[in-house]
MDTraj code that builds the backbone (N, CA, C; nanometers):
import mdtraj as md
import numpy as np

residues = "MET LYS LEU LEU VAL TYR LEU VAL ALA VAL LEU GLY GLY ALA ALA LEU SER MET GLU GLY ALA ILE ALA GLY GLU LEU GLY LYS THR VAL GLY LYS LEU GLU SER SER TYR TYR ILE PHE ILE MET GLY THR LEU ILE LEU GLY LEU THR THR LEU PHE ALA GLY LYS GLY ASP LEU PRO TYR VAL LEU ASN ALA PRO LYS TRP ASN LEU THR GLY GLY LEU LEU GLY THR VAL TYR LEU THR ILE LEU VAL ILE SER ILE PRO PHE ILE GLY ILE GLY VAL SER MET VAL ALA VAL ILE VAL GLY GLN MET ILE THR SER MET ILE ILE GLU HIS PHE GLY TRP LEU GLY SER SER LYS ILE LYS ILE ASN LYS GLU ARG VAL MET ALA ILE VAL CYS MET GLY ILE ALA LEU VAL LEU ILE PHE".split()
xyz = np.array([
    [0.0822, -0.1204, 0.0000],
    [0.0000, 0.0000, 0.0000],
    [0.0857, 0.1255, 0.0000],
    [0.1928, 0.1237, 0.0819],
    [0.2804, 0.2395, 0.0902],
    [0.3453, 0.2679, -0.0460],
    [0.3855, 0.1636, -0.1181],
    [0.4454, 0.1799, -0.2497],
    [0.3464, 0.2454, -0.3458],
    [0.2214, 0.2048, -0.3378],
    [0.1188, 0.2636, -0.4236],
    [0.1037, 0.4129, -0.3958],
    [0.1079, 0.4506, -0.2695],
    [0.0983, 0.5925, -0.2326],
    [0.2181, 0.6690, -0.2893],
    [0.3379, 0.6103, -0.2810],
    [0.4567, 0.6748, -0.3389],
    [0.4393, 0.6935, -0.4896],
    [0.3911, 0.5907, -0.5569],
    [0.3732, 0.5996, -0.7020],
    [0.2692, 0.7054, -0.7390],
    [0.1616, 0.7135, -0.6634],
    [0.0603, 0.8165, -0.6882],
    [0.1199, 0.9552, -0.6657],
    [0.2037, 0.9703, -0.5635],
    [0.2693, 1.0989, -0.5384],
    [0.3625, 1.1356, -0.6542],
    [0.4348, 1.0379, -0.7080],
    [0.5214, 1.0625, -0.8237],
    [0.4372, 1.1067, -0.9434],
    [0.3225, 1.0426, -0.9632],
    [0.2327, 1.0841, -1.0719],
    [0.1812, 1.2262, -1.0491],
    [0.1555, 1.2601, -0.9231],
    [0.1148, 1.3969, -0.8912],
    [0.2241, 1.4960, -0.9271],
    [0.3479, 1.4602, -0.8987],
    [0.4604, 1.5459, -0.9368],
    [0.4719, 1.5606, -1.0872],
    [0.4492, 1.4507, -1.1595],
    [0.4521, 1.4574, -1.3060],
    [0.3414, 1.5485, -1.3572],
    [0.2247, 1.5395, -1.2961],
    [0.1135, 1.6259, -1.3365],
    [0.1464, 1.7730, -1.3106],
    [0.2126, 1.8026, -1.1984],
    [0.2508, 1.9409, -1.1686],
    [0.3499, 1.9942, -1.2714],
    [0.4454, 1.9109, -1.3131],
    [0.5413, 1.9548, -1.4151],
    [0.4701, 1.9822, -1.5473],
    [0.3784, 1.8948, -1.5834],
    [0.3022, 1.9162, -1.7068],
    [0.2166, 2.0416, -1.6965],
    [0.1514, 2.0597, -1.5816],
    [0.0693, 2.1789, -1.5609],
    [0.1537, 2.3051, -1.5701],
    [0.2712, 2.3020, -1.5099],
    [0.3596, 2.4172, -1.5155],
    [0.4015, 2.4503, -1.6571],
    [0.4350, 2.3473, -1.7350],
    [0.4750, 2.3692, -1.8743],
    [0.3599, 2.4276, -1.9554],
    [0.2421, 2.3707, -1.9380],
    [0.1241, 2.4180, -2.0115],
    [0.0896, 2.5610, -1.9701],
    [0.0914, 2.5877, -1.8401],
    [0.0584, 2.7217, -1.7906],
    [0.1618, 2.8237, -1.8359],
    [0.2892, 2.7837, -1.8393],
    [0.3941, 2.8740, -1.8857],
    [0.3742, 2.9128, -2.0312],
    [0.3383, 2.8157, -2.1135],
    [0.3123, 2.8445, -2.2550],
    [0.1877, 2.9304, -2.2724],
    [0.0828, 2.8961, -2.1991],
    [-0.0397, 2.9755, -2.2063],
    [-0.0129, 3.1180, -2.1603],
    [0.0711, 3.1330, -2.0587],
    [0.1050, 3.2650, -2.0061],
    [0.1741, 3.3536, -2.1078],
    [0.2496, 3.2928, -2.2003],
    [0.3153, 3.3706, -2.3055],
    [0.2133, 3.4352, -2.3987],
    [0.0995, 3.3698, -2.4141],
    [-0.0021, 3.4171, -2.5073],
    [-0.1060, 3.5063, -2.4412],
    [-0.1630, 3.4585, -2.3311],
    [-0.2746, 3.5325, -2.2698],
    [-0.2319, 3.6208, -2.1535],
    [-0.1088, 3.6041, -2.1061],
    [-0.0609, 3.6777, -1.9892],
    [-0.0422, 3.5820, -1.8730],
    [0.0544, 3.6123, -1.7889],
    [0.0879, 3.5217, -1.6797],
    [-0.0229, 3.5108, -1.5748],
    [-0.0756, 3.6225, -1.5303],
    [-0.1839, 3.6176, -1.4320],
    [-0.3097, 3.5566, -1.4922],
    [-0.3362, 3.5889, -1.6183],
    [-0.4539, 3.5331, -1.6855],
    [-0.4425, 3.3813, -1.6981],
    [-0.3212, 3.3319, -1.7220],
    [-0.2995, 3.1878, -1.7308],
    [-0.3305, 3.1203, -1.5972],
    [-0.2798, 3.1771, -1.4880],
    [-0.3097, 3.1223, -1.3557],
    [-0.4594, 3.1266, -1.3274],
    [-0.5207, 3.2378, -1.3629],
    [-0.6642, 3.2548, -1.3412],
    [-0.7432, 3.1483, -1.4168],
    [-0.7094, 3.1257, -1.5433],
    [-0.7784, 3.0248, -1.6243],
    [-0.7640, 2.8858, -1.5615],
    [-0.6438, 2.8525, -1.5194],
    [-0.6214, 2.7199, -1.4608],
    [-0.7036, 2.7028, -1.3340],
    [-0.7112, 2.8057, -1.2514],
    [-0.7909, 2.7963, -1.1295],
    [-0.9402, 2.7897, -1.1597],
    [-0.9857, 2.8609, -1.2620],
    [-1.1271, 2.8513, -1.3002],
    [-1.1593, 2.7089, -1.3442],
    [-1.0762, 2.6529, -1.4322],
    [-1.1011, 2.5160, -1.4803],
    [-1.0940, 2.4163, -1.3645],
    [-0.9964, 2.4330, -1.2778],
    [-0.9845, 2.3439, -1.1623],
    [-1.1051, 2.3544, -1.0710],
    [-1.1542, 2.4762, -1.0517],
    [-1.2724, 2.4972, -0.9676],
    [-1.3943, 2.4283, -1.0276],
    [-1.4121, 2.4438, -1.1573],
    [-1.5273, 2.3808, -1.2229],
    [-1.5194, 2.2283, -1.2138],
    [-1.4042, 2.1737, -1.2458],
    [-1.3889, 2.0274, -1.2440],
    [-1.4020, 1.9724, -1.1029],
    [-1.3355, 2.0365, -1.0075],
    [-1.3431, 1.9891, -0.8700],
    [-1.4817, 2.0114, -0.8110],
    [-1.5465, 2.1199, -0.8505],
    [-1.6830, 2.1451, -0.8045],
    [-1.7781, 2.0353, -0.8485],
    [-1.7691, 1.9967, -0.9755],
    [-1.8543, 1.8879, -1.0258],
    [-1.8201, 1.7551, -0.9583],
    [-1.6912, 1.7300, -0.9418],
    [-1.6493, 1.6059, -0.8757],
    [-1.7005, 1.6012, -0.7322],
    [-1.6896, 1.7133, -0.6618],
    [-1.7367, 1.7200, -0.5232],
    [-1.8878, 1.7021, -0.5171],
    [-1.9579, 1.7626, -0.6115],
    [-2.1038, 1.7530, -0.6154],
    [-2.1493, 1.6081, -0.6267],
    [-2.0819, 1.5305, -0.7114],
    [-2.1263, 1.3930, -0.7366],
    [-2.0541, 1.2869, -0.6543],
    [-1.9333, 1.3160, -0.6077],
    [-1.8567, 1.2130, -0.5365],
    [-1.8119, 1.2564, -0.3974],
    [-1.8348, 1.3804, -0.3609],
    [-1.7895, 1.4290, -0.2308],
    [-1.8659, 1.3646, -0.1164],
    [-1.7965, 1.3384, -0.0089],
    [-1.8592, 1.2761, 0.1070],
    [-1.8250, 1.3506, 0.2359],
    [-1.7657, 1.4694, 0.2221],
    [-1.7219, 1.5455, 0.3391],
    [-1.8288, 1.6405, 0.3886],
    [-1.7860, 1.7366, 0.4645],
    [-1.8754, 1.8360, 0.5236],
    [-1.8298, 1.9739, 0.4763],
    [-1.8611, 2.0065, 0.3514],
    [-1.8156, 2.1314, 0.2914],
    [-1.8579, 2.2552, 0.3695],
    [-1.9777, 2.2619, 0.4245],
    [-2.0131, 2.3817, 0.5026],
    [-1.9250, 2.4047, 0.6256],
    [-1.8484, 2.3039, 0.6673],
    [-1.7590, 2.3198, 0.7818],
    [-1.6579, 2.4323, 0.7594],
    [-1.6267, 2.4633, 0.6331],
    [-1.5277, 2.5685, 0.6086],
    [-1.5683, 2.7010, 0.6722],
    [-1.6973, 2.7204, 0.6946],
    [-1.7430, 2.8429, 0.7597],
    [-1.7025, 2.8469, 0.9072],
    [-1.6820, 2.7293, 0.9674],
    [-1.6454, 2.7207, 1.1089],
    [-1.4979, 2.6855, 1.1317],
    [-1.4282, 2.6503, 1.0253],
    [-1.2885, 2.6082, 1.0374],
    [-1.2020, 2.7257, 1.0821],
    [-1.0930, 2.6957, 1.1534],
    [-0.9997, 2.8040, 1.1867],
    [-0.9548, 2.8736, 1.0579],
    [-0.9482, 3.0046, 1.0617],
    [-0.9198, 3.0810, 0.9395],
    [-0.7855, 3.0455, 0.8779],
    [-0.6859, 3.0081, 0.9597],
    [-0.5566, 2.9722, 0.9026],
    [-0.5672, 2.8465, 0.8165],
    [-0.6688, 2.7625, 0.8407],
    [-0.6896, 2.6433, 0.7585],
    [-0.7285, 2.6788, 0.6161],
    [-0.7748, 2.7997, 0.5959],
    [-0.8246, 2.8403, 0.4644],
    [-0.7185, 2.9108, 0.3796],
    [-0.5962, 2.9193, 0.4287],
    [-0.4910, 2.9892, 0.3539],
    [-0.4334, 2.9050, 0.2402],
    [-0.4703, 2.7786, 0.2334],
    [-0.4188, 2.6924, 0.1269],
    [-0.4499, 2.7450, -0.0124],
    [-0.5678, 2.8020, -0.0297],
    [-0.6025, 2.8577, -0.1605],
    [-0.5104, 2.9718, -0.1993],
    [-0.4792, 3.0559, -0.1043],
    [-0.3866, 3.1662, -0.1297],
    [-0.2487, 3.1122, -0.1661],
    [-0.2005, 3.0163, -0.0891],
    [-0.0677, 2.9610, -0.1148],
    [-0.0624, 2.8855, -0.2472],
    [-0.1707, 2.8161, -0.2827],
    [-0.1765, 2.7480, -0.4119],
    [-0.1709, 2.8467, -0.5278],
    [-0.2365, 2.9597, -0.5106],
    [-0.2343, 3.0635, -0.6134],
    [-0.0936, 3.1214, -0.6282],
    [-0.0286, 3.1472, -0.5166],
    [0.1087, 3.1986, -0.5198],
    [0.1992, 3.0980, -0.5896],
    [0.1886, 2.9706, -0.5528],
    [0.2708, 2.8641, -0.6108],
    [0.2544, 2.8587, -0.7622],
    [0.1318, 2.8494, -0.8082],
    [0.1092, 2.8352, -0.9519],
    [0.1546, 2.9597, -1.0273],
    [0.1267, 3.0767, -0.9745],
    [0.1654, 3.1998, -1.0427],
    [0.3169, 3.2128, -1.0505],
    [0.3871, 3.1736, -0.9452],
    [0.5338, 3.1755, -0.9496],
    [0.5846, 3.0815, -1.0575],
    [0.5243, 2.9633, -1.0706],
    [0.5653, 2.8714, -1.1775],
    [0.5397, 2.9311, -1.3152],
    [0.4222, 2.9901, -1.3344],
    [0.3887, 3.0492, -1.4641],
    [0.4900, 3.1578, -1.5007],
    [0.5339, 3.2334, -1.4027],
    [0.6307, 3.3400, -1.4279],
    [0.7717, 3.2846, -1.4487],
    [0.8123, 3.1862, -1.3689],
    [0.9513, 3.1402, -1.3733],
    [0.9817, 3.0450, -1.4891],
    [0.8885, 2.9608, -1.5287],
    [0.9164, 2.8591, -1.6306],
    [0.9657, 2.9186, -1.7627],
    [0.9027, 3.0232, -1.8161],
    [0.9567, 3.0775, -1.9417],
    [1.0998, 3.1322, -1.9292],
    [1.1410, 3.1718, -1.8093],
    [1.2744, 3.2289, -1.7904],
    [1.3813, 3.1247, -1.7607],
    [1.3509, 3.0290, -1.6732],
    [1.4550, 2.9345, -1.6303],
    [1.4237, 2.7894, -1.6672],
    [1.3071, 2.7636, -1.7243],
    [1.2729, 2.6294, -1.7688],
    [1.1955, 2.5493, -1.6650],
    [1.1354, 2.4417, -1.7125],
    [1.0526, 2.3564, -1.6274],
    [1.1387, 2.2852, -1.5229],
    [1.2496, 2.2261, -1.5673],
    [1.3331, 2.1477, -1.4765],
    [1.3851, 2.2287, -1.3597],
    [1.4448, 2.3442, -1.3887],
    [1.5010, 2.4271, -1.2821],
    [1.3897, 2.4772, -1.1910],
    [1.2785, 2.5204, -1.2510],
    [1.1664, 2.5699, -1.1700],
    [1.1161, 2.4620, -1.0752],
    [1.0987, 2.3412, -1.1254],
    [1.0440, 2.2344, -1.0426],
    [1.1434, 2.1907, -0.9345],
    [1.2721, 2.1831, -0.9684],
    [1.3710, 2.1459, -0.8671],
    [1.3760, 2.2531, -0.7585],
    [1.3701, 2.3808, -0.7988],
    [1.3707, 2.4891, -0.7007],
    [1.2490, 2.4793, -0.6091],
    [1.1328, 2.4492, -0.6669],
    [1.0108, 2.4322, -0.5873],
    [1.0269, 2.3157, -0.4898],
    [1.0831, 2.2067, -0.5367],
    [1.1003, 2.0890, -0.4515],
    [1.1976, 2.1192, -0.3377],
    [1.3053, 2.1907, -0.3658],
    [1.3997, 2.2278, -0.2594],
    [1.3273, 2.3125, -0.1551],
    [1.2500, 2.4108, -0.2004],
    [1.1723, 2.4933, -0.1068],
    [1.0731, 2.4105, -0.0268],
    [1.0079, 2.3146, -0.0937],
    [0.9129, 2.2270, -0.0241],
    [0.9832, 2.1417, 0.0803],
    [1.0973, 2.0868, 0.0443],
    [1.1690, 1.9989, 0.1374],
    [1.2148, 2.0755, 0.2616],
    [1.2719, 2.1929, 0.2405],
    [1.3201, 2.2717, 0.3548],
    [1.2037, 2.3106, 0.4452],
    [1.0981, 2.3630, 0.3854],
    [0.9827, 2.4073, 0.4639],
    [0.9145, 2.2894, 0.5324],
    [0.8986, 2.1792, 0.4617],
    [0.8355, 2.0603, 0.5204],
    [0.9150, 2.0077, 0.6383],
    [1.0461, 2.0086, 0.6246],
    [1.1299, 1.9592, 0.7328],
    [1.1166, 2.0472, 0.8570],
    [1.1109, 2.1765, 0.8376],
    [1.0950, 2.2682, 0.9514],
    [0.9568, 2.2503, 1.0152],
    [0.8528, 2.2419, 0.9334],
    [0.7163, 2.2235, 0.9844],
    [0.7077, 2.0945, 1.0664],
    [0.7614, 1.9853, 1.0113],
    [0.7559, 1.8570, 1.0828],
    [0.8422, 1.8577, 1.2082],
    [0.9562, 1.9213, 1.2031],
    [1.0450, 1.9247, 1.3207],
    [0.9734, 1.9850, 1.4415],
    [0.8985, 2.0922, 1.4183],
    [0.8290, 2.1602, 1.5278],
    [0.6837, 2.1132, 1.5444],
    [0.6346, 2.0308, 1.4532],
    [0.4955, 1.9841, 1.4602],
    [0.3951, 2.0944, 1.4323],
    [0.4351, 2.1924, 1.3518],
    [0.3462, 2.3045, 1.3204],
    [0.2330, 2.2607, 1.2270],
    [0.1280, 2.3384, 1.2256],
    [0.0145, 2.3237, 1.1332],
    [-0.0518, 2.1866, 1.1425],
    [-0.0467, 2.1275, 1.2592],
    [-0.1129, 1.9998, 1.2819],
    [-0.0361, 1.8783, 1.2335],
    [0.0881, 1.8955, 1.1920],
    [0.1647, 1.7821, 1.1401],
    [0.2252, 1.7006, 1.2544],
    [0.2632, 1.5783, 1.2204],
    [0.3347, 1.4940, 1.3163],
    [0.4742, 1.5500, 1.3349],
    [0.5277, 1.5320, 1.4552],
    [0.6643, 1.5772, 1.4804],
    [0.7612, 1.4712, 1.4282],
    [0.8472, 1.5139, 1.3375],
    [0.9556, 1.4295, 1.2867],
    [1.0816, 1.5149, 1.2942],
    [1.1718, 1.4756, 1.3792],
    [1.2915, 1.5552, 1.4055],
    [1.3823, 1.5623, 1.2819],
    [1.4502, 1.6766, 1.2689],
    [1.5524, 1.6917, 1.1654],
    [1.6685, 1.6018, 1.2030],
    [1.7161, 1.5247, 1.1062],
    [1.8314, 1.4381, 1.1305],
    [1.9299, 1.4533, 1.0148],
    [2.0430, 1.3885, 1.0266],
    [2.1483, 1.4061, 0.9253],
    [2.1051, 1.3533, 0.7883],
    [2.0242, 1.2494, 0.7843],
    [1.9782, 1.1972, 0.6552],
    [1.8898, 1.2989, 0.5831],
    [1.8030, 1.3642, 0.6577],
    [1.7155, 1.4661, 0.5982],
    [1.7964, 1.5869, 0.5512],
    [1.8915, 1.6274, 0.6302],
    [1.9770, 1.7403, 0.5914],
    [2.0567, 1.7044, 0.4661],
    [2.1097, 1.5827, 0.4608],
    [2.1857, 1.5394, 0.3427],
    [2.0966, 1.5351, 0.2187],
    [1.9717, 1.4962, 0.2336],
    [1.8799, 1.4951, 0.1203],
    [1.8615, 1.6363, 0.0649],
    [1.8494, 1.7327, 0.1541],
    [1.8342, 1.8724, 0.1095],
    [1.9638, 1.9224, 0.0466],
    [2.0774, 1.8855, 0.1041],
    [2.2050, 1.9249, 0.0449],
    [2.2162, 1.8674, -0.0963],
    [2.1794, 1.7413, -0.1130],
    [2.1838, 1.6792, -0.2459],
    [2.0906, 1.7498, -0.3439],
    [1.9717, 1.7844, -0.2985],
    [1.8793, 1.8572, -0.3862],
    [1.9340, 1.9963, -0.4181],
    [1.9985, 2.0603, -0.3213],
    [2.0611, 2.1896, -0.3468],
    [2.1692, 2.1782, -0.4513],
    [2.2487, 2.0727, -0.4413],
    [2.3535, 2.0472, -0.5421],
    [2.2889, 2.0222, -0.6785],
    [2.1805, 1.9444, -0.6800],
    [2.1086, 1.9197, -0.8056],
    [2.0587, 2.0511, -0.8662],
    [2.0089, 2.1393, -0.7825],
    [1.9594, 2.2687, -0.8319],
    [2.0739, 2.3481, -0.8948],
    [2.1889, 2.3497, -0.8291],
    [2.3033, 2.4227, -0.8833],
    [2.3486, 2.3598, -1.0150],
    [2.3537, 2.2259, -1.0197],
    [2.3998, 2.1573, -1.1407],
    [2.3030, 2.1730, -1.2584],
    [2.1737, 2.1709, -1.2304],
    [2.0747, 2.1800, -1.3376],
    [2.0601, 2.3230, -1.3877],
    [2.0951, 2.4199, -1.3030],
    [2.0844, 2.5607, -1.3401],
    [2.1943, 2.5931, -1.4379],
])
top = md.Topology()
chain = top.add_chain()
for i, resn in enumerate(residues, 1):
    res = top.add_residue(resn, chain, resSeq=i)
    for name in ("N", "CA", "C"):
        top.add_atom(name, md.element.get_by_symbol(name[0]), res)
traj = md.Trajectory(xyz[None], top)
């Protein structure tokens, strides 16, 4: 089961790279912010329909959820817009590796302190070495 989750996560990463490439190209034609806006509109429509027919959660709970729980939409918008802007300048590979390095560093700090409801996982030498290796990869690919 764990292997399947890893493979699905890898597919998610592949989808993000494809989305970034497509959004970067669209941004050259319609504008960078407009490209992000279009992608979010399409995602909203598709996810809205999926939620309508397959959702099993408690969507009205968002009205009562802690407000910091709702910042994901803002951060997702920042993430996608940064990709749309950076990909035409530095390429898909460099942009994605840079994003992954940022994700790894931030994730490690969040887990170390158990912030945002995450499990506490202490920083160790293996995790630091993984980030160092990714940093080296970023320098080499740039």
